[in-house]
C-alpha positions in Angstrom: 41.2 131.6 107.7 40.6 129.5 110.6 38.4 126.4 110.6 35.6 126.3 113.0 36.2 124.2 116.1 33.5 121.7 115.3 34.9 120.7 111.8 37.8 118.6 113.1 35.6 116.5 115.5 32.9 116.1 112.8 35.5 115.0 110.3 36.9 112.5 112.8 33.4 111.2 113.5 32.7 110.7 109.7 36.1 109.0 109.3 35.3 106.7 112.3 31.9 105.9 110.9 33.3 105.1 107.4 36.1 103.0 108.9 33.6 101.2 111.2 31.2 100.5 108.3 34.0 99.2 106.2 35.2 97.0 109.0 31.7 95.6 109.6 31.2 95.1 105.9 34.5 93.2 105.7 33.8 91.1 108.8 30.3 90.2 107.6 31.5 89.3 104.1 34.2 87.1 105.6 31.7 85.4 107.9 29.2 84.8 105.0 32.1 83.6 102.8 33.1 81.0 105.5 29.5 79.9 105.9 29.0 79.5 102.2 32.3 77.6 101.9 31.3 75.2 104.7 27.9 74.7 103.1 29.4 74.1 99.7 32.0 71.8 101.1 29.3 69.8 103.0 27.2 69.5 99.8 30.1 68.3 97.8 31.0 65.8 100.5 27.5 64.5 100.5 27.4 64.3 96.7 30.8 62.5 96.6 29.5 60.0 99.3 26.4 59.4 97.3 28.4 58.7 94.1 30.8 56.4 96.0 27.8 54.5 97.5 26.2 54.2 94.0 29.5 52.9 92.5 29.8 50.3 95.3 26.2 49.1 94.7 26.9 48.9 91.0 30.1 46.9 91.6 28.3 44.6 93.9 25.6 44.0 91.4 28.1 43.4 88.6 30.0 40.9 90.8 26.8 39.1 91.6 25.9 39.0 87.9 29.4 37.7 87.0 29.1 35.0 89.7 25.7 33.9 88.4 27.0 33.8 84.8 30.1 31.9 85.9 27.9 29.3 87.6 25.7 29.1 84.5 28.8 28.6 82.3 30.1 25.9 84.6 26.7 24.1 84.5 26.4 24.3 80.7 30.1 23.2 80.3 29.4 20.2 82.5 26.3 19.4 80.5 28.2 19.7 77.2 31.1 17.5 78.6 28.5 14.9 79.8 26.8 14.8 76.4 30.1 14.5 74.6 31.2 11.6 76.8 27.8 9.9 76.4 28.1 10.3 72.6 31.7 8.9 72.7 30.5 5.8 74.7 27.6 5.3 72.3 30.1 5.5 69.3 32.4 3.0 71.0 29.5 0.6 71.7 28.4 0.9 68.1 32.0 0.3 66.8 32.4 -2.8 69.0 29.1 -4.3 67.9 28.0 -4.1 71.6 25.0 -2.1 70.4 23.1 -2.0 67.2 20.7 0.6 66.0 17.5 -0.4 64.4 14.5 1.2 62.8 10.9 0.4 62.7 9.6 -0.9 59.4 6.3 0.2 58.1 4.7 -3.1 57.2 1.1 -4.1 56.9 0.0 -6.1 59.9 -1.1 -9.5 59.4 -2.7 -11.7 61.9 -0.2 -13.9 63.4 1.6 -15.0 66.5 4.4 -12.5 66.3 4.0 -9.7 68.7 5.6 -6.3 68.1 6.6 -4.5 65.0 9.2 -5.4 62.4 12.6 -3.8 62.8 15.7 -3.6 60.6 19.2 -3.1 61.9 21.2 -0.2 60.5 24.7 -0.5 59.1 27.3 0.4 61.8 28.8 3.2 59.7 25.4 4.7 59.1 24.6 4.3 62.8 27.8 6.2 63.7 26.9 9.0 61.3 23.5 9.3 62.9 25.1 9.4 66.4 27.5 12.1 65.2 24.6 14.1 63.8 22.6 13.8 67.0 25.7 14.6 69.0 26.1 17.9 67.0 22.4 18.6 67.6 22.9 18.0 71.3 25.8 20.3 71.4 23.8 23.0 69.6 20.9 22.6 72.0 23.2 22.9 75.0 24.9 26.0 73.5 21.5 27.5 72.7 20.4 26.9 76.3 23.6 28.6 77.6 23.0 31.6 75.4 19.4 31.8 76.5 20.4 31.6 80.2 23.0 34.3 79.6 20.5 36.7 77.9 17.9 36.0 80.7 20.5 36.8 83.4 21.6 40.0 81.6 18.0 41.2 81.1 17.1 40.3 84.7 20.1 42.3 86.1 19.2 45.4 83.9 15.8 45.7 85.4 
């Protein structure tokens, strides 16, 4: 049996159409794949740039906070050092009898020619103990002020 003469050209036409469709489909998928890859790459680059910028801002803010805290530490250390040197000078003056501490006495006032209130001098050892206690109190107040300044800086930077 002989095939009709139109069957071979029709088969060739169907084969060409199938091959052309497959080629177009492959080309279009490749083109869309490239476009998607470029868009995805651009999005990832933008996201990476945003993260890098955010990290830079956070590092700058952290450096600024560390600088402020360092300045506060230096200020409070200087205050503490000054208070300690003042206390040492006061102890030295008390030890050399250059300075005497006195207290007011609660006495009934009488009419007289003496102006002012009655005072009593403290024993030098007691005076030195009082100066040591007040020195410890001064150091505590300076440390408290340093802690409060630190907390304020931390809270201000977290807002």
